[in-house]
C-alpha positions as CSV (number, residue, x, y, z in Angstrom):
1,M,-55.8,-26.6,-38.8
2,F,-52.0,-27.0,-38.5
3,D,-51.9,-29.6,-40.8
4,Q,-53.8,-27.5,-43.2
5,T,-52.1,-24.2,-42.9
6,N,-48.7,-24.8,-41.6
7,E,-45.9,-26.3,-43.7
8,L,-43.9,-26.9,-40.5
9,V,-46.2,-29.7,-39.2
10,K,-46.4,-31.5,-42.5
11,L,-42.7,-31.9,-42.3
12,F,-41.8,-32.8,-38.8
13,R,-42.9,-34.9,-36.0
14,T,-45.3,-32.8,-33.5
15,I,-45.1,-33.4,-29.8
16,R,-48.8,-34.1,-30.2
17,D,-47.6,-37.1,-32.2
18,K,-45.3,-38.3,-29.2
19,F,-48.3,-37.5,-26.7
20,E,-50.1,-39.8,-28.6
21,K,-48.0,-42.6,-28.4
22,G,-47.0,-42.1,-25.2
23,S,-43.3,-41.9,-25.5
24,L,-43.1,-38.4,-23.5
25,P,-41.7,-39.1,-20.0
26,P,-43.2,-36.8,-17.2
27,L,-40.8,-33.9,-16.3
28,K,-41.2,-31.1,-13.5
29,I,-39.2,-28.1,-12.5
30,T,-39.1,-27.0,-8.8
31,L,-37.8,-24.1,-7.3
32,L,-36.5,-24.6,-3.8
33,G,-35.8,-21.8,-1.3
34,R,-32.6,-22.0,0.9
35,Q,-31.7,-20.0,3.7
36,S,-28.8,-17.4,3.0
37,N,-27.1,-14.2,4.6
38,D,-28.5,-12.0,1.9
39,S,-32.2,-13.7,2.0
40,K,-34.0,-11.1,0.0
41,Q,-31.8,-11.2,-3.2
42,Y,-31.9,-15.4,-3.0
43,E,-35.3,-15.9,-2.0
44,Q,-38.3,-17.2,-4.3
45,P,-40.1,-14.9,-6.3
46,T,-43.5,-13.4,-4.7
47,C,-45.3,-12.8,-8.3
48,D,-46.5,-15.0,-11.1
49,E,-44.4,-14.5,-13.9
50,I,-42.0,-16.4,-16.2
51,G,-38.3,-16.9,-15.8
52,G,-35.9,-18.3,-18.0
53,L,-33.4,-20.8,-17.0
54,I,-30.1,-20.8,-19.1
55,V,-27.7,-24.2,-18.6
56,G,-23.8,-23.2,-18.3
57,D,-22.2,-20.0,-17.5
58,I,-20.6,-17.9,-20.3
59,G,-16.8,-18.1,-20.6
60,L,-17.1,-22.2,-19.6
61,F,-19.2,-24.0,-21.6
62,D,-20.9,-23.5,-25.3
63,S,-23.8,-21.0,-25.0
64,N,-25.4,-22.5,-28.4
65,R,-29.3,-22.8,-27.8
66,D,-30.0,-24.7,-31.3
67,I,-32.8,-26.9,-31.5
68,I,-33.3,-30.1,-33.1
69,I,-36.2,-31.0,-34.7
70,E,-37.3,-34.5,-36.6
71,F,-38.7,-35.2,-39.8
72,K,-41.4,-37.7,-40.3
73,S,-39.3,-40.0,-41.6
74,R,-36.8,-39.8,-38.1
75,E,-34.0,-37.5,-39.4
76,L,-33.0,-35.1,-37.4
77,K,-31.6,-31.5,-38.3
78,R,-30.3,-28.8,-36.4
79,V,-32.1,-25.2,-36.8
80,T,-29.7,-22.3,-35.4
81,K,-31.2,-19.0,-33.6
82,L,-30.5,-17.1,-36.9
83,N,-33.0,-19.6,-38.8
84,P,-35.9,-17.7,-40.0
85,K,-38.1,-20.8,-38.6
86,F,-36.3,-20.8,-35.1
87,M,-39.5,-19.2,-33.6
88,S,-41.9,-20.7,-35.6
89,L,-40.9,-24.3,-34.6
90,Q,-41.0,-23.5,-31.0
91,Y,-44.3,-21.5,-30.9
92,P,-46.3,-22.9,-33.6
93,L,-49.7,-21.7,-31.8
94,L,-48.3,-18.2,-31.5
95,F,-47.1,-18.7,-35.5
96,P,-49.7,-20.9,-36.7
97,F,-48.9,-20.4,-40.6
98,G,-45.1,-21.3,-40.0
99,E,-44.0,-17.4,-40.3
100,D,-40.5,-16.5,-41.0
101,G,-39.0,-14.9,-38.2
102,Y,-35.2,-12.8,-37.9
103,T,-32.8,-13.3,-40.2
104,P,-29.4,-11.4,-40.7
105,D,-30.4,-10.8,-44.1
106,L,-33.2,-8.5,-43.1
107,K,-32.4,-4.7,-44.1
108,W,-34.5,-1.7,-43.7
109,H,-36.4,-0.1,-46.5
110,C,-34.3,2.4,-48.1
111,T,-35.7,6.5,-47.8
112,S,-35.0,9.0,-50.0
113,H,-31.5,10.1,-48.3
114,E,-30.0,6.9,-47.9
115,S,-28.0,5.3,-50.9
116,K,-28.0,1.5,-49.3
117,R,-30.4,-0.2,-47.2
118,R,-28.8,-1.2,-43.8
119,R,-29.4,-4.4,-41.9
120,I,-32.0,-4.7,-39.4
121,P,-30.5,-5.7,-35.9
122,M,-32.2,-8.8,-33.9
123,R,-33.4,-6.4,-31.1
124,A,-35.2,-3.8,-33.9
125,F,-37.3,-6.8,-35.0
126,I,-38.5,-8.1,-31.8
127,A,-39.6,-4.5,-30.9
128,Y,-41.3,-4.8,-34.0
129,Q,-42.8,-8.3,-33.7
130,I,-44.7,-7.2,-30.1
131,Q,-46.3,-3.7,-31.5
132,E,-50.1,-3.8,-31.6
133,R,-51.2,-3.1,-35.0
134,V,-54.9,-1.8,-36.0
135,F,-57.3,-3.6,-37.9
136,Q,-54.7,-6.9,-37.4
137,F,-55.7,-10.0,-35.1
138,D,-52.3,-10.1,-33.2
139,T,-52.4,-13.8,-32.4
140,L,-48.8,-13.4,-30.6
141,L,-49.6,-10.6,-28.2
142,K,-53.1,-12.7,-27.2
143,G,-50.8,-15.8,-26.2
144,G,-50.7,-14.8,-22.3
145,R,-48.8,-17.2,-20.7
146,L,-47.3,-18.2,-23.9
147,F,-46.5,-14.9,-25.2
148,Q,-44.7,-14.1,-21.7
149,Q,-42.8,-17.5,-22.2
150,F,-41.8,-16.3,-25.8
151,F,-40.7,-12.7,-24.5
152,V,-38.2,-14.3,-22.3
153,D,-36.8,-16.9,-25.1
154,A,-36.4,-14.1,-27.3
155,Y,-34.8,-11.7,-24.6
156,A,-32.4,-14.8,-23.7
157,T,-31.8,-15.0,-27.8
158,L,-30.8,-11.6,-28.0
159,E,-28.6,-12.1,-25.4
160,E,-26.9,-14.9,-26.6
161,D,-26.3,-13.6,-30.2
162,R,-25.0,-9.8,-28.4
163,L,-22.3,-12.4,-26.6
164,D,-21.6,-14.3,-29.4
165,Y,-20.9,-10.8,-31.5
166,I,-18.3,-9.7,-28.8
167,G,-16.4,-13.1,-28.4
168,K,-15.9,-12.9,-32.4
169,N,-14.8,-9.3,-32.2
170,Q,-12.3,-9.4,-29.3
171,K,-9.7,-7.9,-31.3
172,N,-11.9,-4.9,-32.8
173,L,-13.1,-4.6,-29.0
174,R,-9.4,-3.6,-28.5
175,S,-9.6,-6.6,-25.5
176,E,-5.8,-7.7,-25.7
177,V,-5.2,-4.9,-23.7
178,Y,-6.6,-6.8,-21.1
179,K,-5.3,-10.1,-21.8
180,G,-1.8,-10.0,-21.3
181,I,-0.1,-11.6,-18.3
182,Y,0.4,-8.9,-15.9
183,D,-3.1,-8.5,-15.6
184,A,-4.0,-12.1,-15.3
185,I,-1.5,-12.3,-12.6
186,S,-2.5,-9.6,-10.9
187,K,-6.1,-10.9,-10.5
188,G,-4.6,-13.8,-8.8
189,D,-5.3,-16.2,-12.0
190,N,-2.0,-18.3,-11.8
191,D,-2.9,-21.3,-14.4
192,A,-1.5,-20.4,-18.0
193,N,-3.9,-22.3,-19.5
194,N,-6.7,-19.7,-19.0
195,I,-3.9,-16.6,-20.0
196,G,-5.4,-15.1,-23.4
197,Q,-8.4,-17.2,-23.6
198,R,-10.9,-14.8,-21.7
199,V,-13.5,-13.0,-23.3
200,I,-14.1,-9.5,-22.5
201,L,-17.3,-7.7,-22.2
202,P,-16.9,-3.9,-22.8
203,S,-18.5,-1.3,-20.9
204,S,-20.8,-1.1,-23.8
205,Y,-22.5,-4.3,-22.9
206,T,-24.9,-3.5,-20.2
207,G,-24.6,-5.3,-17.1
208,S,-20.9,-5.9,-17.7
209,A,-18.3,-5.3,-15.1
210,R,-17.1,-2.7,-16.8
211,Y,-20.3,-1.3,-17.3
212,M,-21.1,-1.2,-13.8
213,L,-17.5,0.1,-12.6
214,N,-17.8,2.8,-15.1
215,N,-21.3,4.0,-13.6
216,Y,-20.0,3.6,-10.1
217,Q,-17.3,5.9,-11.0
218,D,-19.4,8.7,-12.3
219,A,-21.2,8.4,-9.4
220,I,-18.9,8.7,-6.9
221,A,-17.2,11.8,-9.2
222,I,-20.3,13.6,-8.6
223,C,-19.9,13.2,-4.7
224,R,-16.6,14.1,-4.7
225,Q,-17.9,17.3,-6.8
226,Y,-21.0,18.2,-5.0
227,G,-20.5,16.4,-1.5
228,N,-23.0,13.9,-0.4
229,P,-26.7,13.8,-2.6
230,D,-29.6,16.0,-0.5
231,L,-32.6,13.6,-1.6
232,Y,-33.5,10.3,-1.9
233,I,-36.1,9.6,-4.2
234,T,-37.6,6.0,-5.1
235,F,-40.2,5.8,-8.0
236,T,-42.0,2.3,-8.2
237,C,-44.5,1.6,-11.0
238,N,-48.2,0.9,-9.8
239,V,-50.9,-1.5,-11.8
240,R,-53.3,0.8,-10.2
241,W,-51.9,4.0,-12.4
242,P,-55.5,5.1,-14.7
243,E,-53.1,4.8,-17.9
244,I,-52.7,1.4,-17.3
245,V,-56.0,0.4,-15.9
246,R,-57.6,2.4,-18.8
247,E,-55.5,0.2,-21.1
248,F,-56.2,-3.2,-19.8
249,N,-59.9,-2.3,-19.9
250,T,-59.7,-2.5,-23.9
251,K,-58.3,-6.0,-23.3
252,P,-60.9,-8.0,-21.4
253,G,-59.5,-11.0,-19.6
254,Y,-55.7,-9.7,-19.9
255,K,-53.9,-8.9,-16.6
256,P,-50.4,-6.5,-16.1
257,E,-48.3,-9.5,-16.4
258,D,-49.6,-10.7,-19.5
259,R,-48.2,-7.5,-21.5
260,P,-45.0,-6.4,-19.3
261,D,-44.3,-4.2,-22.6
262,I,-47.1,-2.0,-22.3
263,V,-46.2,-2.0,-18.0
264,S,-42.3,-1.0,-18.7
265,R,-42.9,1.3,-21.8
266,L,-45.5,3.4,-19.4
267,F,-43.2,3.4,-16.5
268,K,-40.3,5.0,-18.7
269,I,-42.9,7.4,-20.1
270,K,-43.8,8.8,-16.2
271,L,-40.0,8.1,-15.0
272,D,-38.6,10.3,-17.6
273,D,-41.7,12.8,-17.0
274,M,-40.7,12.9,-13.5
275,I,-37.1,13.6,-13.9
276,N,-38.0,16.4,-16.1
277,Y,-40.1,17.9,-13.7
278,I,-37.3,17.5,-11.1
279,K,-34.9,18.9,-13.3
280,S,-37.1,22.1,-14.1
281,G,-36.3,23.2,-10.8
282,E,-39.9,24.0,-9.8
283,P,-40.5,21.5,-6.8
284,F,-36.8,21.7,-5.3
285,G,-35.3,24.8,-6.9
286,E,-32.0,24.5,-9.1
287,I,-31.0,21.2,-9.6
288,E,-27.0,20.7,-9.8
289,A,-26.9,16.8,-10.4
290,D,-28.8,13.5,-10.2
291,V,-27.6,9.6,-10.3
292,C,-30.7,7.7,-11.2
293,T,-31.1,3.6,-11.5
294,V,-34.2,1.5,-12.8
295,E,-34.3,-2.0,-11.3
296,F,-37.3,-5.0,-11.1
297,Q,-38.6,-6.1,-7.8
298,K,-39.0,-9.7,-7.1
299,R,-43.1,-8.9,-7.7
300,G,-41.8,-8.3,-11.5
301,L,-42.5,-4.4,-11.1
302,P,-39.7,-1.7,-12.4
303,H,-39.1,0.6,-10.0
304,A,-36.4,3.1,-10.0
305,H,-34.1,4.8,-7.2
306,M,-32.6,8.6,-7.9
307,L,-30.0,10.6,-6.1
308,I,-30.1,14.6,-6.2
309,W,-28.3,17.5,-5.6
310,V,-29.6,20.8,-4.9
311,T,-28.3,24.7,-5.2
312,S,-30.1,25.8,-2.8
313,R,-31.1,24.0,0.2
314,Q,-33.8,26.9,1.3
315,G,-36.6,24.4,-0.7
316,L,-35.4,21.3,1.4
317,K,-36.1,23.1,4.8
318,I,-39.8,23.4,3.8
319,L,-40.0,19.6,2.5
320,I,-38.4,18.7,5.9
321,E,-41.2,21.0,8.2
322,N,-44.0,19.3,5.9
323,N,-42.6,15.9,6.3
324,K,-45.3,12.9,6.6
325,E,-45.6,9.6,8.2
326,V,-47.8,6.9,7.5
327,P,-51.4,7.1,9.3
328,N,-52.4,5.2,11.8
329,N,-53.9,1.7,11.2
330,Y,-56.5,2.2,14.1
331,T,-57.2,5.4,13.8
332,K,-57.1,6.2,9.8
333,N,-57.9,2.6,9.0
334,I,-59.4,3.9,5.2
335,V,-56.3,6.3,4.4
336,Y,-53.9,4.0,6.1
337,K,-55.3,1.5,3.2
338,D,-55.1,3.4,0.2
339,V,-51.4,4.7,1.2
340,V,-50.2,0.8,2.0
341,Q,-51.4,-0.1,-1.2
342,N,-49.4,2.5,-3.4
343,L,-46.0,2.2,-1.3
């Protein structure tokens, strides 16, 4: 089928050609655990999911993830992440017709109130690709483990594109404020070769040092204003939620890890709904402030930690009086199993 429908297969040599000639060396990647002071953070994952291994450190090595392809005439060609065929060349099973992918020249359709067409960012295009469409056979979404690999690869490409933009627009981000000799020496960097060559990540980049510091300072400022938090709430995604079960019942053969987009989207909807419910004042009374952070467990499911400050602690007394514990495994075995499965 590929020889007839995919123009890329007609032009370039494929893994199948190399495999038939026996020119592929056997390769295997193994993750080895190691004892450390923080074993929970660095221990091996317990779930069966796809992860990305990015070679090199940002700022020390070139993060270029271009691919090199070979024509049938054995001529080599380099393809960058901004080439529309970048993903089609790597995932021919997901794009059997060699469909075009993202390119910076893509633009939104004009609406009646817009004078010019705006360019589509890479993140918006990837989000568009993974949407289900009625009366259309979504080969990409039905890829199973290969779709998971594509998902991770697309995310890594997106992050690299954002970092490339930040690195090339340091002047626009006013990073010269951080690049002075005084700042470098105050941080213990006495190597003059490194001064003025750093790439500064702004606070708008999720996960950067300034992003984390700003959020930390905001949380500490709330504590300074209202004191210690009154409630600590953990909200964990559960694959046994009726909405998730119902969704995957319509997709025979699929598991939650095959569609992380559905699981994460439903978790976000439920989390927003619970936060709005808490802020309504019905469960704990009027709320003065709240802080929430979302992270992913080793099992691959998202969960949130919340700190709540309440105006009146009268409702909390009732909550403490009605405190419940995990039932005994021997006297209430059935209830115990239900509680443990949903913790």
